[in-house]
C-alpha positions in Angstrom: 0.0 0.0 -0.1 1.3 3.5 -0.9 1.2 6.5 1.4 0.5 8.8 -1.5 -0.3 8.5 -5.1 0.9 11.0 -7.8 1.3 11.0 -11.7 4.6 12.9 -11.6 7.6 12.7 -9.1 10.2 15.3 -10.1 13.7 14.3 -8.5 15.3 18.3 -7.8 14.1 21.3 -7.2 16.0 23.2 -9.9 14.6 25.8 -12.3 13.5 23.8 -15.2 12.1 21.2 -12.9 10.2 24.1 -10.9 8.6 25.2 -14.0 7.6 21.7 -15.4 6.3 21.0 -12.1 3.8 24.1 -11.9 3.1 24.0 -15.6 1.8 19.9 -15.0 -0.1 21.1 -11.9 -1.9 23.7 -13.8 -3.1 20.9 -15.9 -4.6 19.0 -13.1 -1.7 16.2 -12.7 -0.8 15.6 -9.3 3.0 16.5 -8.9 5.7 15.5 -6.2 9.1 17.3 -6.1 11.7 16.1 -4.2 15.0 17.1 -3.1 18.0 15.2 -1.1 19.0 19.2 0.0 17.5 21.2 2.6 17.0 24.3 0.1 15.6 24.5 -3.3 17.5 25.7 -6.7 20.1 22.4 -7.5 22.6 24.5 -9.8 20.6 27.8 -9.1 20.2 27.9 -5.5 21.3 30.7 -3.4 22.5 30.2 0.0 23.5 32.1 3.1 26.8 31.6 5.0 25.2 29.3 7.6 23.3 26.9 4.5 27.1 27.1 3.3 29.0 26.0 6.0 26.2 23.2 7.3 25.5 21.8 3.2 26.8 18.1 2.9 28.0 19.0 -0.2 30.0 22.3 0.5 33.4 21.7 1.9 36.2 24.0 3.6 39.5 23.8 2.4 40.9 25.3 5.4 41.9 22.7 7.8 39.9 22.8 11.0 43.2 22.6 13.2 44.6 25.9 11.6 41.2 27.5 12.2 41.2 26.3 15.8 44.3 27.5 16.4 43.6 31.0 15.1 40.2 31.1 17.1 42.8 30.7 20.1 45.3 33.4 19.2 42.5 35.7 18.0 40.6 35.2 21.9 44.2 35.8 23.4 44.9 39.1 21.0 41.4 40.5 22.0 41.8 39.4 26.0 45.1 41.3 25.5 43.6 44.5 24.0 40.7 44.3 26.6 42.9 44.4 29.6 44.8 47.2 28.3 41.7 48.9 28.1 40.6 47.8 31.2 43.9 49.6 32.8 43.3 52.6 31.1 40.0 53.0 31.9 40.4 52.2 35.5 38.0 49.5 35.8 37.8 47.5 39.2 38.9 44.1 39.4 35.2 42.5 39.0 33.9 44.8 36.1 37.3 43.4 34.1 36.1 39.8 34.8 32.9 40.8 33.6 33.8 42.3 30.3 36.5 39.3 29.6 33.9 36.8 30.4 31.1 38.7 28.2 33.9 38.6 25.1 34.1 35.2 25.0 30.6 34.4 25.9 28.6 36.6 23.4 25.9 35.3 20.9 26.7 37.9 18.4 29.8 39.4 17.2 28.3 42.3 14.7 26.0 44.8 16.7 23.4 46.0 14.6 23.8 49.6 16.2 27.4 49.7 14.7 27.3 52.3 11.9 27.6 49.8 8.5 31.2 52.0 8.1 32.7 50.1 10.6 32.9 47.3 8.2 35.3 44.1 8.9 38.9 44.2 7.4 40.7 41.1 6.7 44.2 42.9 7.2 43.3 44.9 10.5 46.7 45.2 12.7 46.9 42.7 15.5 48.2 45.4 17.9 45.1 47.6 17.2 42.5 47.1 19.5 39.2 46.1 17.9 35.8 47.0 19.1 35.0 44.1 21.6 31.3 43.6 20.4 32.5 43.5 16.6 35.3 41.5 16.5 35.5 39.0 19.3 34.8 35.3 18.9 31.6 34.0 20.0 29.9 30.8 21.0 28.2 30.9 18.0 31.6 31.1 15.8 32.7 28.4 17.9 29.7 26.1 17.2 30.0 26.5 13.5 33.8 25.4 13.4 32.7 22.5 15.1 29.6 22.1 12.6 31.4 22.9 9.3 33.6 19.9 9.0 30.7 17.2 9.7 28.6 15.4 7.5 29.9 16.1 4.2 29.7 14.2 0.9 32.7 12.3 -0.3 32.7 14.3 -3.5 31.6 18.2 -2.6 30.4 20.4 -5.4 31.0 23.6 -3.1 34.7 24.1 -2.3 35.4 27.5 -0.1 38.3 29.1 1.4 38.5 31.7 4.1 40.9 34.5 3.4 42.5 32.7 0.5 45.2 35.3 -0.1 46.1 36.4 3.4 49.6 36.3 4.7 48.7 36.8 8.5 48.4 34.3 11.2 44.4 35.1 12.2 42.9 36.4 9.0 41.0 33.3 8.2 39.1 33.0 11.3 38.5 36.8 11.0 37.2 36.2 7.8 34.7 33.4 9.0 34.0 35.7 12.2 32.9 38.6 10.1 30.6 36.0 7.7 29.0 34.2 10.5 28.0 37.5 12.1 26.7 38.8 8.6 25.2 35.2 7.4 21.9 36.4 6.3 23.1 39.6 4.6 25.1 37.3 2.1 23.4 35.7 -0.7 25.8 33.4 -2.3 24.6 32.2 -6.0 25.7 28.7 -7.3 25.1 30.3 -11.0 24.1 33.9 -11.0 21.6 35.0 -13.5 20.1 38.1 -15.1 17.0 38.5 -17.1 16.7 40.0 -20.4 13.8 42.6 -19.8 11.8 41.2 -22.9 11.9 37.6 -22.2 9.4 34.4 -21.9 10.8 34.4 -18.1 9.3 37.9 -17.3 5.9 37.0 -19.0 5.4 33.9 -17.1 6.3 35.4 -14.1 3.8 37.6 -14.6 0.8 35.5 -15.9 1.9 33.0 -13.1 1.4 35.3 -10.3 5.2 34.6 -9.4 6.4 38.2 -9.9 4.8 38.6 -6.2 7.5 36.6 -4.6 10.2 38.2 -6.2 11.9 41.9 -6.3 14.3 42.7 -9.1 16.9 45.6 -9.4 18.3 47.0 -12.4 22.1 47.0 -13.7 23.8 49.6 -14.6 24.6 50.2 -18.5 25.7 48.0 -21.3 27.8 45.1 -21.4 31.4 45.7 -20.6 33.5 44.0 -23.3 37.7 43.3 -23.4 40.2 41.0 -24.5 42.3 38.7 -22.6 45.8 39.6 -22.7 48.6 37.5 -24.3 51.2 38.9 -22.5 50.1 39.7 -19.0 48.8 43.3 -20.1 46.0 45.2 -18.9 42.6 44.2 -19.5 40.9 46.9 -20.8 36.8 46.9 -20.4 34.9 49.2 -22.6 31.1 49.5 -23.0 29.6 47.6 -26.0 28.2 50.2 -28.0 24.1 49.9 -28.3 22.7 52.8 -29.6 23.4 55.3 -32.5 25.1 57.8 -29.9 27.0 55.0 -28.4 28.5 54.0 -31.7 29.6 57.4 -32.4 31.6 57.6 -28.8 32.5 54.2 -28.9 36.5 53.7 -28.2 36.3 50.0 -29.5 35.5 51.2 -33.1 37.3 52.8 -35.7 35.6 55.7 -37.8 34.9 53.6 -41.0 33.8 50.5 -38.3 31.6 52.7 -36.8 30.1 53.4 -40.3 29.9 49.8 -41.0 28.6 48.8 -37.7 25.6 51.5 -37.8 24.6 50.5 -41.6 24.6 46.9 -40.3 22.4 47.5 -37.0 19.9 49.7 -39.2 19.3 47.2 -41.3 18.9 44.3 -39.3 16.5 46.2 -36.7 14.6 48.3 -39.3 11.9 45.6 -39.3 11.5 45.7 -35.9 10.6 48.4 -33.1 14.2 49.1 -32.1 14.5 53.0 -31.5 18.1 52.8 -30.5 19.0 52.4 -34.1 16.0 54.0 -35.7 17.3 56.1 -38.7 15.4 59.6 -38.3 16.4 59.8 -42.2 14.5 56.5 -43.6 11.5 57.4 -45.7 8.1 55.1 -45.2 9.1 53.2 -48.4 12.5 52.5 -47.5 11.9 51.2 -44.3 9.2 48.7 -45.6 11.6 47.4 -48.1 14.0 47.2 -45.0 11.6 45.2 -43.0 10.5 42.7 -45.6 14.1 42.4 -46.4 14.9 41.6 -42.8 12.2 39.2 -42.3 13.2 37.3 -45.3 17.1 37.3 -44.0 15.7 35.9 -40.5 13.9 33.0 -42.1 16.8 32.1 -44.2 18.6 29.7 -41.6 20.8 28.3 -44.3 22.7 31.3 -43.9 26.2 31.2 -41.9 25.9 34.3 -39.1 29.9 34.7 -39.8 29.5 34.5 -43.3 26.9 37.5 -43.5 28.9 39.4 -41.3 31.8 39.4 -43.0 29.9 39.8 -46.6 28.4 42.8 -45.1 31.8 44.6 -44.8 32.2 43.7 -40.8 35.9 43.6 -39.7 37.1 41.2 -37.1 36.6 43.7 -34.6 33.1 44.1 -35.4 32.2 40.4 -35.8 33.6 39.8 -32.2 31.7 42.9 -30.6 28.3 41.5 -32.3 29.0 37.8 -31.5 30.4 38.0 -28.1 29.7 41.2 -26.7 25.9 41.4 -27.8 25.1 38.2 -28.8 27.0 36.8 -25.7 28.2 33.7 -28.0 30.9 31.1 -26.9 32.7 28.4 -29.1 29.0 28.0 -30.8 29.5 31.2 -33.0 31.0 29.6 -36.0 27.7 27.1 -36.1 25.3 30.1 -36.0 22.6 30.8 -38.7 21.9 34.0 -39.5 18.8 33.8 -38.4 20.3 33.1 -34.8 22.4 35.7 -34.7 19.9 38.3 -35.8 17.4 36.6 -32.8 20.1 37.6 -30.3 20.9 41.1 -31.4 17.4 41.5 -31.3 17.1 40.0 -27.9 19.2 42.7 -26.5 17.9 45.6 -28.2 14.7 45.1 -27.3 15.1 44.7 -23.8 17.2 48.0 -23.3 15.3 50.1 -20.8 12.1 48.0 -21.0 11.8 48.5 -16.9 13.8 51.8 -17.0 17.7 50.5 -16.5 19.8 52.7 -18.3 21.3 51.5 -21.3 20.8 48.1 -19.9 18.7 45.2 -21.6 18.8 43.1 -17.9 17.3 43.1 -14.8 18.9 41.5 -12.1 16.8 39.1 -9.3 17.7 40.5 -5.7 18.7 38.3 -3.1 19.9 36.1 -5.5 19.0 33.8 -8.6 17.8 31.2 -6.0 14.8 33.7 -5.5 13.7 32.7 -9.1 13.6 28.8 -8.2 11.6 30.3 -5.0 9.1 32.1 -6.8 8.3 29.1 -9.4 7.9 26.6 -6.2 5.7 29.0 -4.6 3.2 28.8 -7.7 3.6 25.3 -8.1 2.6 25.2 -4.4 -0.5 27.2 -5.1 -1.4 24.9 -7.9 -1.1 21.8 -5.7 2.7 20.4 -6.1 4.0 18.6 -3.1 7.1 19.1 -2.3 9.4 17.1 0.2 13.1 18.1 0.9 15.9 16.3 2.5 14.9 13.1 0.7 15.8 11.1 -2.1 14.9 7.8 -3.7 15.7 4.9 -2.0 14.1 2.2 -4.4 12.3 2.1 -7.4 9.6 -0.6 -8.5 8.9 -1.4 -12.3 5.7 -3.5 -13.5 5.6 -4.6 -17.2 8.6 -2.6 -17.4 7.0 0.8 -16.6 7.5 2.7 -13.2 5.1 1.7 -10.7 6.2 2.7 -7.0 9.0 4.8 -5.6 10.5 4.2 -2.3 11.8 7.4 -0.5 14.4 7.5 1.9 12.6 9.1 4.6 10.1 5.6 4.7 7.3 6.9 2.4 6.2 4.9 -0.8 4.8 6.8 -3.5 2.7 5.4 -6.2 3.6 7.1 -9.7 3.0 7.2 -13.4 6.7 9.1 -14.5 9.7 10.1 -13.0 11.4 13.2 -14.1 15.0 13.2 -13.1 16.7 16.5 -12.7 18.9 15.5 -9.9 20.6 12.3 -10.6 21.7 11.9 -6.8 18.4 12.4 -5.6 16.9 10.2 -8.1 19.0 7.2 -6.9 17.8 4.1 -8.9 15.6 6.3 -11.1 18.5 7.7 -12.7 20.3 4.4 -13.4 17.0 3.1 -15.1 16.6 6.2 -17.1 20.1 5.8 -18.5 19.2 2.7 -19.3 16.7 3.8 -21.9 18.7 6.3 -23.2 19.8 6.0 -26.4 22.2 8.9 -28.0 20.8 10.2 -31.1 24.6 10.3 -32.4 26.9 7.9 -30.9 29.3 8.0 -33.5 30.6 11.7 -32.2 32.0 10.9 -28.8 32.4 14.3 -26.7 34.0 15.2 -23.6 31.3 16.5 -21.2 31.0 20.5 -21.1 31.1 21.7 -17.7 30.3 25.4 -16.3 33.0 26.8 -14.0 32.0 29.4 -11.2 35.0 31.0 -9.0 33.3 33.9 -6.7 35.4 36.5 -4.4 33.7 38.4 -1.2 35.9 41.6 -1.4 35.5 44.8 0.3 35.7 47.2 -2.6 34.4 47.3 -5.9 36.5 46.4 -9.1 33.8 46.7 -11.8 31.3 49.8 -13.1 28.6 48.9 -10.6 25.9 45.8 -11.1 26.3 44.5 -14.9 27.7 42.0 -17.1 30.9 41.9 -18.0 32.5 39.8 -20.9 36.5 39.0 -21.6 37.2 36.9 -24.7 40.6 35.2 -24.9 43.0 36.5 -27.4 43.2 35.1 -31.1 46.2 33.1 -30.3 44.6 31.3 -27.6 41.3 30.7 -28.7 42.2 26.7 -28.4 43.9 25.1 -25.5 47.3 24.3 -25.6 46.4 20.3 -27.1 43.7 22.3 -29.6 41.3 20.2 -28.2 38.7 22.6 -28.2 37.6 26.3 -28.1 38.7 28.7 -25.1 35.3 30.2 -24.0 35.0 33.8 -23.2 35.1 34.7 -19.3 31.9 36.4 -17.8 32.0 38.7 -14.9 29.1 40.1 -12.5 29.7 42.3 -9.6 26.9 42.4 -6.8 26.9 44.4 -3.8 24.3 45.4 -1.0 22.0 47.1 -3.4 21.2 43.7 -4.9 20.8 42.2 -1.5 23.5 40.2 -2.2 26.0 41.4 0.5 26.0 43.7 3.8 27.3 47.4 3.2 30.9 47.8 1.9 31.5 44.3 0.5 30.8 42.8 -2.8 30.4 39.5 -4.6 32.7 39.1 -8.0 31.7 36.1 -9.9 33.6 34.8 -12.7 32.5 32.1 -15.2 33.7 30.2 -18.2 32.9 26.6 -19.7 35.4 24.4 -20.4 35.6 20.3 -21.2 37.7 19.8 -17.8 36.5 17.9 -14.9 35.2 19.6 -11.5 38.1 21.0 -10.1 39.7 19.8 -6.5 42.5 21.8 -4.4 43.5 22.1 -1.1 44.6 25.5 -1.2 43.1 28.0 -4.0 46.3 29.8 -4.7 48.3 26.3 -5.5 45.1 25.0 -7.5 46.7 23.2 -10.5 43.5 22.8 -12.7 43.9 25.2 -15.9 40.5 26.9 -15.7 40.7 28.0 -12.3 44.0 29.4 -13.1 42.7 31.2 -15.9 40.2 32.7 -14.0 42.4 33.8 -10.8 44.8 35.6 -13.3 41.8 37.3 -14.8 40.9 38.2 -10.9 44.6 39.5 -10.3 44.5 41.6 -13.5 41.5 43.7 -13.0 42.2 44.2 -9.0 45.7 45.1 -9.8 44.4 47.9 -12.1 41.7 49.3 -9.3 44.7 49.1 -6.8 42.9 46.3 -4.8 44.7 44.2 -2.4 43.7 40.8 -3.0 44.9 40.0 0.5 41.7 41.8 1.7 39.7 38.9 -0.1 37.1 37.7 2.7 36.1 34.4 0.8 36.7 32.2 -1.9 33.9 30.0 -3.7 34.1 27.6 -6.4 31.9 25.3 -7.9 30.8 23.8 -11.4 28.2 22.6 -13.4 27.5 19.7 -15.8 26.2 21.2 -19.3 24.1 19.3 -21.9 26.3 17.9 -25.0 25.6 18.4 -28.2 24.7 14.5 -28.1 21.4 14.6 -27.1 19.3 11.9 -25.9 16.1 10.7 -27.2 14.6 9.7 -23.9 12.1 12.3 -23.6 10.6 11.2 -27.0 10.7 7.8 -26.2 8.0 9.0 -23.7 5.9 11.4 -26.1 2.2 11.4 -24.6 3.1 9.0 -21.8 1.1 11.5 -19.4 -1.6 12.2 -22.0 -5.1 11.1 -20.5 -6.9 8.1 -22.3 -3.8 6.8 -23.6 -1.9 3.4 -23.2 1.4 3.9 -22.1 2.3 0.4 -22.0 2.4 0.5 -25.5 5.3 3.4 -25.7 9.2 2.4 -26.1 10.2 4.0 -22.2 9.7 2.8 -19.1 8.2 6.3 -17.4 11.6 7.4 -16.2 13.3 10.2 -18.2 16.1 12.7 -18.1 15.2 16.5 -17.7 17.7 17.9 -20.3 20.2 20.2 -18.7 21.1 23.9 -19.6 23.8 24.1 -22.8 25.1 27.5 -21.0 24.5 29.4 -24.5 24.2 31.8 -23.1 25.7 31.4 -20.0 24.5 34.3 -17.8 20.8 35.4 -19.1 18.6 33.3 -18.4 16.7 31.8 -21.2 17.1 28.5 -21.7 15.6 26.9 -18.9 11.5 28.4 -19.6 11.8 26.8 -23.2 12.8 23.7 -22.2 10.6 23.4 -19.4 7.5 24.1 -22.0 9.3 21.5 -24.6 9.2 18.7 -22.0 5.2 19.3 -20.9 4.2 19.7 -24.5 6.2 16.1 -25.5 4.8 14.4 -22.0 1.3 15.7 -23.2 1.6 14.7 -26.7 0.5 18.4 -27.7 1.9 20.3 -31.1 5.3 19.7 -31.9 6.0 22.8 -29.7 9.9 23.1 -29.7 10.7 26.5 -28.1 14.4 27.7 -28.1 16.1 30.2 -26.0 16.1 33.0 -28.3 12.3 32.0 -29.8 10.6 32.1 -26.5 7.4 34.0 -27.4 3.9 33.0 -26.9 5.1 30.7 -23.8 3.0 32.7 -20.9 -0.2 30.7 -21.3 1.4 27.6 -19.6 0.9 28.8 -16.7 -1.9 31.4 -15.6 -2.9 31.4 -11.9 -6.1 33.9 -11.7 -5.8 36.4 -9.1 -8.4 39.0 -7.4 -7.2 42.1 -9.8 -7.7 39.9 -13.0 -11.1 40.3 -14.6 -13.4 37.2 -15.6 -12.6 35.2 -18.8 -9.3 37.2 -19.5 -6.5 34.7 -18.7 -5.1 35.2 -22.1 -4.9 39.1 -21.7 -3.2 38.8 -18.2 0.2 39.3 -19.6 -0.7 41.8 -21.8 -2.4 43.9 -19.0 0.7 43.9 -16.9 2.9 44.4 -19.7 1.1 47.3 -21.6 3.9 49.5 -21.6 6.0 46.6 -23.4 3.1 46.1 -26.1 2.9 49.8 -26.6 6.5 50.0 -27.1 6.9 47.0 -29.5 3.8 46.4 -31.1 
């Protein structure tokens, strides 16, 4: 006998899985979503410092013994400083003992009444007396020291180091002191995401009511673009020209390049409402002709993007700016069709200023990208999705080669018609059964797995120009790795601070991200890490920090993680289950066993949140055997209707108009 009966179990609470769950629940299916972690998000999760220290898959590379020794030294230094203060203040022996006792047993290091300008510094002189209420180690700190090394996975996915570049003897414990005191003020992303103002995720958040659970902030200015030097020179970041005025003022372009780029962008955007590149001199007939021409060009998917640009008179510099700076492409750029390239340019241009952000196409989730997952999870809960955290699949039972029951590690038995595997660790035996049915479509082209590497630093002064995205492409001579095995991808940088709810005042989070085909990095100390990609990210961080006069010794925390990405060799596991959940259908006649793998993100693009929504909708339409809808990252229009949650302010019988009403200013702008 089962404890619960559902139509679908989804293992993992990542963004794609959460959207799939909400869409299925909206259509009346009973959905159970489980996760082995105690927080939502998987690769898109956001954690506080406390959650980082407690997470089973997060490991501190600072040795426990070293931190314990630093803890003792720091207490001794504080005791010495306090005794000196007692002498100068003329306190009695009883008062002295009272102060010293309170110093060791204080429950909080950080006093909220202190001014925010009294920020923590990793390199404060040991001889300088510290504020007792702010800097003294506490019982809570000692408890964290005991907790952070317990119950850890054998293969941790998150590696972090306290004060990774410090040279003193107590900086690491001081860094931990600060982080623990400000735990909830930090929002540490596993994979930070920005959102185009004009995109499916915005539409579906509004249509589902998910926007009620999340806040966004605008980003500052266009994408910053630069080239990774070959000889150790400075990395110069300049704004990508994203308007007529910006092109005229750009330091990236020569006068002839400015003219060529302007003509090209006017041609591409003339059939669309993109005022940044509209020509005041175009006559109506010319504009109409250009519009028709552009439409035909977009439909012509057989023309190569790079060939089109070069045939249009673009220089190598212009091609790189359009493909990597605006199109945010990587190793896939040479495979783009002209249609794909144009779609990327239009997505960028049409998103500029939609929500008032100045010259920027992006908005950024306050308090981390994990809140986007939380928003869709709450929508799913409203629609009837059941969530169980901290559990995973213990065993699976098949009847007539089709999934029938799943036993969870919490002891529950659940009857189900299907299992969708988003996290293989949570799925347990179900992941193995899904892989048995996986038949790669292109077995002849064995490829190394692609992986996104994320390296983050907590620093005490900004080294980039506000909250924006920076793209650094490799020099032409190093676009292939030393063995010429694969193309070296661009590096993406995001800097978030207190204005984005990511850090306390006077602290900043700097993320560096890139894709390669190497395994997850393993190291005992970041500075001695031999992983080539981690070394590359470190060089870029050091290069930019040096230019800004930032002493990397002040870095409070370094955090590393990586994520498996979908390969170009796709499996047909979903097609094997086409119509599996379609009502009044016989699933026994189908090829699969009811267990399918949820496609991973490709990381194309890396930073903008574009792939997950179309992927989720594609999964839903396949399982329900609806029309063959296969939306892509840049063909994401018309997806908002897949979830609609009626709210009090919505008039009756106007479900299809809800998004239009919420985004009226977008409709007015783009038609």
